[in-house]
C-alpha positions as CSV (number, residue, x, y, z in Angstrom):
1,M,90.8,54.3,97.1
2,T,92.7,57.2,95.6
3,T,93.0,57.1,91.8
4,P,96.7,57.5,90.7
5,L,97.4,60.7,88.8
6,A,98.1,60.3,85.1
7,A,101.9,60.7,84.5
8,A,103.7,62.7,81.8
9,T,107.3,62.8,80.6
10,P,109.0,66.0,81.7
11,R,110.3,68.1,78.9
12,C,113.1,69.6,81.0
13,P,116.2,67.5,81.7
14,H,116.6,69.4,85.0
15,F,113.1,68.6,86.4
16,G,113.3,67.1,89.9
17,T,116.5,68.8,90.7
18,C,115.6,72.4,89.7
19,G,113.4,74.3,92.2
20,G,111.3,76.0,89.5
21,C,108.8,73.3,88.4
22,Q,106.9,70.7,90.5
23,Y,104.4,69.2,88.1
24,Q,106.1,68.4,84.8
25,D,105.7,64.7,85.6
26,L,101.9,65.0,85.6
27,A,99.6,65.2,82.5
28,Y,98.4,68.7,82.1
29,D,94.7,67.8,82.6
30,E,95.8,66.2,85.9
31,Q,97.6,69.4,86.9
32,L,94.5,71.4,86.4
33,R,92.3,69.0,88.3
34,L,94.8,68.9,91.2
35,K,94.9,72.7,91.4
36,R,91.1,73.0,91.4
37,S,90.8,70.3,94.1
38,R,93.4,72.1,96.2
39,L,91.5,75.4,95.9
40,E,88.1,73.8,96.7
41,D,89.5,72.1,99.8
42,L,91.2,75.2,101.1
43,L,88.0,77.3,100.7
44,Q,85.9,74.6,102.4
45,Q,88.4,74.3,105.3
46,S,88.4,78.1,105.7
47,G,84.6,78.2,105.9
48,I,84.2,80.2,102.7
49,A,80.7,80.0,101.1
50,A,81.9,79.4,97.6
51,P,79.8,78.8,94.4
52,P,79.5,75.1,93.4
53,H,81.6,75.5,90.2
54,I,85.1,76.9,89.7
55,A,85.7,77.8,86.1
56,L,89.1,76.7,84.6
57,H,91.1,78.8,82.1
58,A,94.3,77.4,80.6
59,A,96.5,77.7,77.5
60,E,99.7,76.3,76.2
61,P,101.5,74.8,79.2
62,Y,105.1,75.3,77.9
63,Q,107.0,78.3,76.6
64,Y,104.6,80.6,78.3
65,R,106.8,82.9,80.4
66,N,107.6,86.4,79.1
67,R,110.1,87.0,81.9
68,I,112.8,84.9,83.5
69,R,115.4,85.6,86.2
70,L,118.5,83.5,86.1
71,R,121.5,83.2,88.4
72,L,125.0,83.6,86.8
73,E,128.0,81.9,88.3
74,T,131.5,80.7,87.3
75,V,131.8,76.9,87.3
76,A,135.1,75.3,86.5
77,G,136.3,78.6,85.1
78,K,133.3,79.1,82.8
79,L,130.2,81.4,83.2
80,R,127.1,79.3,83.6
81,L,123.4,80.2,83.8
82,G,121.2,78.5,86.3
83,Y,118.5,78.4,89.0
84,N,118.5,77.0,92.6
85,I,118.5,73.4,93.4
86,R,115.1,72.4,94.8
87,A,114.6,73.5,98.4
88,T,118.1,75.0,98.7
89,T,120.0,78.1,97.7
90,E,122.7,76.0,95.9
91,F,123.4,76.9,92.3
92,L,122.2,74.5,89.5
93,P,123.7,75.1,86.1
94,I,121.0,74.6,83.4
95,T,121.1,74.1,79.6
96,T,117.4,74.9,78.8
97,C,114.2,76.2,80.3
98,P,111.1,74.8,78.5
99,I,108.6,77.0,80.3
100,A,110.2,80.2,79.0
101,A,109.5,81.9,75.7
102,P,112.2,80.6,73.4
103,L,113.6,84.1,72.8
104,L,114.4,84.5,76.5
105,W,116.7,81.4,76.6
106,E,118.2,82.3,73.3
107,T,119.0,85.8,74.6
108,A,120.5,84.4,77.8
109,E,122.8,82.0,75.9
110,S,123.9,84.8,73.6
111,L,125.1,86.9,76.6
112,L,127.6,84.2,77.5
113,T,128.7,83.8,73.9
114,T,129.3,87.5,73.6
115,A,131.1,87.8,76.9
116,S,133.5,85.0,75.8
117,V,134.8,87.1,72.9
118,N,134.2,90.8,74.0
119,R,136.0,92.4,76.9
120,D,133.3,95.0,77.6
121,A,130.6,92.4,77.9
122,A,132.9,90.2,79.9
123,Y,133.5,93.0,82.4
124,W,129.8,93.3,83.2
125,L,128.8,89.6,83.0
126,S,131.7,88.7,85.4
127,A,130.3,91.2,87.9
128,T,126.7,89.9,87.5
129,A,125.0,87.7,90.1
130,E,121.6,87.4,88.4
131,I,120.0,88.5,85.1
132,E,116.4,89.3,84.2
133,I,115.1,89.1,80.7
134,F,111.7,90.3,79.6
135,T,110.0,90.1,76.2
136,N,106.9,91.6,74.7
137,Q,103.8,89.8,73.4
138,D,105.3,88.7,70.0
139,S,109.0,88.2,71.1
140,S,110.1,91.1,68.9
141,R,111.6,93.2,71.7
142,V,113.7,92.3,74.8
143,Q,114.8,94.2,77.9
144,L,117.8,93.1,80.0
145,T,118.7,93.8,83.6
146,L,122.1,92.7,85.1
147,F,122.1,92.5,88.9
148,C,125.7,93.2,89.8
149,T,127.7,93.3,93.0
150,P,127.4,96.7,94.8
151,R,131.1,97.6,94.4
152,T,130.9,97.3,90.6
153,K,132.1,100.5,88.9
154,A,130.8,101.8,85.6
155,P,133.9,102.8,83.5
156,P,133.8,106.0,81.5
157,P,133.6,106.1,77.6
158,G,136.8,104.8,76.0
159,Q,137.7,102.6,79.0
160,P,137.4,98.8,79.0
161,G,134.0,97.8,80.3
162,H,132.2,101.0,79.2
163,F,128.5,100.0,79.5
164,G,127.5,101.5,76.2
165,S,130.1,99.5,74.4
166,A,129.1,96.4,76.3
167,F,125.4,96.9,75.3
168,A,126.4,97.3,71.6
169,A,128.2,94.0,71.8
170,L,125.4,92.2,73.5
171,Q,122.9,93.7,71.1
172,S,124.9,92.3,68.2
173,G,124.4,88.8,69.5
174,A,120.7,89.5,70.5
175,P,119.3,92.0,68.0
176,Q,115.8,92.1,69.7
177,M,117.4,93.6,72.7
178,I,116.4,97.3,72.8
179,G,117.6,98.3,76.3
180,A,119.7,97.1,79.2
181,A,120.7,98.2,82.6
182,A,123.1,97.2,85.4
183,A,121.6,97.4,88.9
184,A,123.4,97.0,92.2
185,F,122.5,93.7,94.0
186,D,123.3,92.7,97.5
187,P,123.5,88.9,97.9
188,R,122.0,89.1,101.4
189,T,119.1,91.4,100.7
190,G,118.7,91.5,96.9
191,P,118.4,94.6,94.6
192,T,119.4,97.9,96.3
193,G,117.5,100.1,93.9
194,R,120.6,101.8,92.6
195,T,121.2,101.8,88.9
196,L,124.9,101.5,87.9
197,A,124.6,102.0,84.2
198,E,122.0,101.8,81.4
199,A,121.8,102.0,77.6
200,G,119.1,101.9,75.0
201,S,115.4,102.2,75.7
202,P,114.3,102.3,79.3
203,G,111.3,100.0,78.6
204,L,109.2,98.4,75.9
205,N,105.7,98.4,74.6
206,Y,103.5,95.4,75.3
207,T,100.2,95.0,73.3
208,V,97.3,93.1,74.8
209,A,94.2,92.2,72.8
210,V,90.9,93.4,74.4
211,P,87.7,91.5,73.5
212,N,85.4,93.4,71.1
213,Q,87.6,96.5,71.5
214,P,90.8,97.8,70.0
215,A,94.0,96.3,71.5
216,E,95.7,98.1,74.4
217,T,99.4,98.9,74.3
218,Y,101.2,99.3,77.6
219,W,104.5,100.9,78.3
220,I,106.5,98.7,80.6
221,T,109.5,100.4,82.2
222,R,112.4,98.0,82.7
223,G,111.9,96.1,85.9
224,A,108.2,97.0,86.4
225,F,105.8,94.2,87.2
226,F,103.7,92.7,84.4
227,Q,101.8,89.4,84.2
228,V,104.1,86.6,83.3
229,N,102.0,84.3,81.1
230,R,102.1,85.6,77.6
231,F,99.2,83.4,76.5
232,L,96.7,84.3,79.2
233,V,97.1,88.1,79.7
234,E,94.1,88.7,77.5
235,T,92.0,86.2,79.4
236,L,92.9,87.9,82.7
237,V,91.8,91.3,81.3
238,R,88.6,89.9,79.9
239,L,87.5,88.2,83.1
240,V,88.3,91.2,85.3
241,C,86.9,94.0,83.1
242,N,83.8,92.3,81.6
243,D,80.6,90.9,83.1
244,A,79.2,87.4,82.8
245,S,77.7,88.2,79.4
246,E,81.1,89.4,78.1
247,Q,80.1,93.0,78.1
248,P,82.4,95.7,79.6
249,L,81.6,96.6,83.2
250,I,80.3,100.2,83.4
251,G,79.8,102.9,86.0
252,A,80.8,106.3,87.2
253,L,83.9,105.4,89.3
254,A,86.2,102.3,89.6
255,W,89.2,101.8,91.8
256,D,92.1,99.7,90.7
257,L,94.2,98.8,93.8
258,Y,97.7,97.5,93.4
259,A,97.4,98.8,89.8
260,G,100.9,98.3,88.6
261,V,101.3,99.6,85.0
262,G,97.5,99.8,84.7
263,L,96.7,96.4,83.1
264,F,93.1,96.7,84.2
265,S,92.8,100.5,84.7
266,R,93.4,101.3,81.1
267,V,90.7,99.0,79.9
268,L,88.2,100.0,82.6
269,A,88.8,103.7,81.6
270,R,86.9,102.9,78.4
271,S,83.7,102.2,80.2
272,F,83.9,104.1,83.5
273,K,83.8,107.9,83.7
274,R,86.6,108.0,86.3
275,I,89.3,105.6,87.4
276,T,91.4,105.9,90.6
277,A,94.5,103.7,90.2
278,V,96.5,103.1,93.3
279,E,100.2,101.9,93.1
280,A,103.0,102.1,95.6
281,N,105.9,101.8,93.2
282,P,106.9,105.3,92.2
283,T,108.1,104.4,88.6
284,A,104.9,102.5,87.8
285,A,102.7,105.3,89.4
286,T,104.4,108.0,87.3
287,D,103.9,106.0,84.1
288,L,100.3,105.3,84.9
289,R,99.6,108.9,85.9
290,S,100.8,110.1,82.5
291,T,98.8,107.4,80.6
292,L,95.5,107.9,82.5
293,A,95.7,111.7,81.9
294,K,95.6,111.0,78.2
295,L,92.8,108.4,78.4
296,S,90.5,110.0,80.9
297,P,91.0,113.6,82.2
298,D,89.0,112.9,85.3
299,S,91.0,109.8,86.3
300,V,93.9,109.8,88.6
301,A,96.9,107.6,89.6
302,V,97.7,107.7,93.3
303,Q,101.2,106.8,94.6
304,S,100.3,105.1,97.8
305,T,100.1,101.8,99.5
306,T,96.6,100.3,99.2
307,L,96.2,100.2,103.0
308,D,97.0,103.9,103.4
309,F,94.6,104.8,100.5
310,L,91.8,102.8,102.0
311,R,92.3,104.4,105.4
312,R,91.8,107.8,103.9
313,A,89.0,106.7,101.5
314,A,87.0,105.2,104.4
315,L,87.1,108.5,106.2
316,D,86.1,110.4,103.1
317,R,83.2,108.0,102.6
318,D,84.1,107.4,99.0
319,R,82.0,104.6,97.4
320,P,83.0,103.5,93.9
321,D,80.9,101.3,91.7
322,L,83.7,98.7,91.3
323,I,86.9,97.9,93.1
324,V,89.5,95.7,91.5
325,L,92.4,94.5,93.7
326,D,95.4,92.5,92.6
327,P,97.7,92.2,95.6
328,P,101.0,90.4,95.9
329,R,101.2,86.9,97.5
330,A,100.8,88.4,101.0
331,G,97.2,89.4,100.0
332,A,95.3,92.5,101.0
333,G,95.4,91.7,104.8
334,P,92.7,91.8,107.5
335,E,92.7,95.6,108.0
336,A,92.4,96.3,104.3
337,C,89.5,93.8,104.0
338,E,87.7,95.4,107.0
339,L,88.0,98.8,105.3
340,L,86.7,97.3,102.0
341,N,83.7,96.0,104.0
342,R,83.1,99.5,105.3
343,I,83.4,101.1,101.9
344,A,81.0,98.5,100.5
345,A,81.4,98.9,96.7
346,P,78.6,97.0,94.8
347,I,81.2,94.8,93.0
348,L,84.6,93.7,94.2
349,V,86.9,91.7,91.9
350,Y,89.9,90.1,93.7
351,V,92.8,88.8,91.7
352,S,94.9,86.5,93.8
353,C,98.2,84.6,93.2
354,D,98.1,82.8,96.6
355,P,95.1,80.7,97.6
356,A,96.0,80.7,101.3
357,T,96.0,84.5,101.6
358,L,92.9,84.7,99.4
359,A,91.0,82.3,101.8
360,R,92.1,84.4,104.8
361,D,90.9,87.6,103.1
362,L,87.7,86.1,101.9
363,S,86.9,85.0,105.4
364,T,86.8,88.7,106.3
365,L,85.2,90.0,103.1
366,Q,82.3,87.6,103.3
367,H,80.9,89.6,106.3
368,A,79.8,92.2,103.8
369,Y,80.1,90.4,100.4
370,K,78.7,87.3,98.8
371,L,81.2,85.3,96.6
372,T,79.4,84.7,93.3
373,T,82.0,83.6,90.9
374,I,85.5,81.9,91.0
375,H,87.8,81.6,88.0
376,L,91.0,79.6,88.2
377,I,93.5,80.9,85.6
378,D,96.5,78.6,85.2
379,L,99.2,81.3,84.8
380,F,101.9,79.1,86.0
381,P,101.7,75.6,84.4
382,Q,104.1,72.9,85.5
383,T,104.3,74.6,89.0
384,A,102.2,74.4,92.1
385,H,101.3,78.1,91.9
386,L,97.7,79.1,90.9
387,E,96.0,82.4,90.1
388,T,92.3,83.1,90.8
389,I,89.8,85.8,90.1
390,T,86.9,86.0,92.6
391,I,83.9,88.2,92.0
392,L,82.0,89.4,95.1
393,R,78.8,91.4,95.3
394,C,77.9,93.5,98.3
395,N,75.1,92.0,100.5
């Protein structure tokens, strides 16, 4: 007989209607047990020879997000913030978001307040389909992106709606805001990549504690990817960059694939002679190239897809001491995993945000590697999403 899961009272009045959270009605211990059970079942069904124990890592299950993206629509003549109704694309106006860092929601509300009394801010907010707000580790700085209809025009200085004037007005209501941009947004396909206007700083600094070492400060260009759970970034870095005895991994050469802004590269550069960081996004690759040049003159940042990099590397017969890969939800894919098998680095650390694609990739990687350790890091409490770190050693 199945034991009923322990219930909890959701903190969000929109739970059940909003598509963002699925587990607020479960006690947090139950959420963790459920996620571990799901992961164990999936690995077993996929024929993965996993170790008997999956280590769990968790932190505060509310107010953890350092970034939120909200829809903006006019309802009954008034601008409202919201998400999607569960399993639909219909707009749901909301009044709070308990999983977000408090400053994010405070900033979002201040935008509407400012737009109600300032014509420059109103010009841009009325043209905005979605907003993204990102804050640093201590909520002392905020970056804002407005995703606007493609036909939105940026008025010149002195004209109503000038973006610099709008930014000044928005900043008066949200003093932690150090930069903002308006980007073109197609409702059918999403962001077009075209910036309409910007003001203030183009990014912010984000400091991450590193165990037994000085903290690392990252420059995050506005819109660049960074891990979303402000309470568990340090745990993620520790588990990826240290060995089982909590000592830094060491060697001559490490590869960081899907490197982003270098969350792992910059810490690994302290204990490896050379780092090769691979990132397809040109903005992140440029920032990372500049940073690595200062940290380690022999290290390089390569702007490339991971698959193209691995194809070239396999022909060159490169063999690093360590490979770290942190792919998007689609995973690395069968061809990339076959190439990783051929390269056969002694240690492979796979950071995954989707257990199904992880299981698929592990089924290929286990031809050359033995899975020795699995960590489940609950980066997304109250949701069904789960993050894992798997450590593999070459046979």
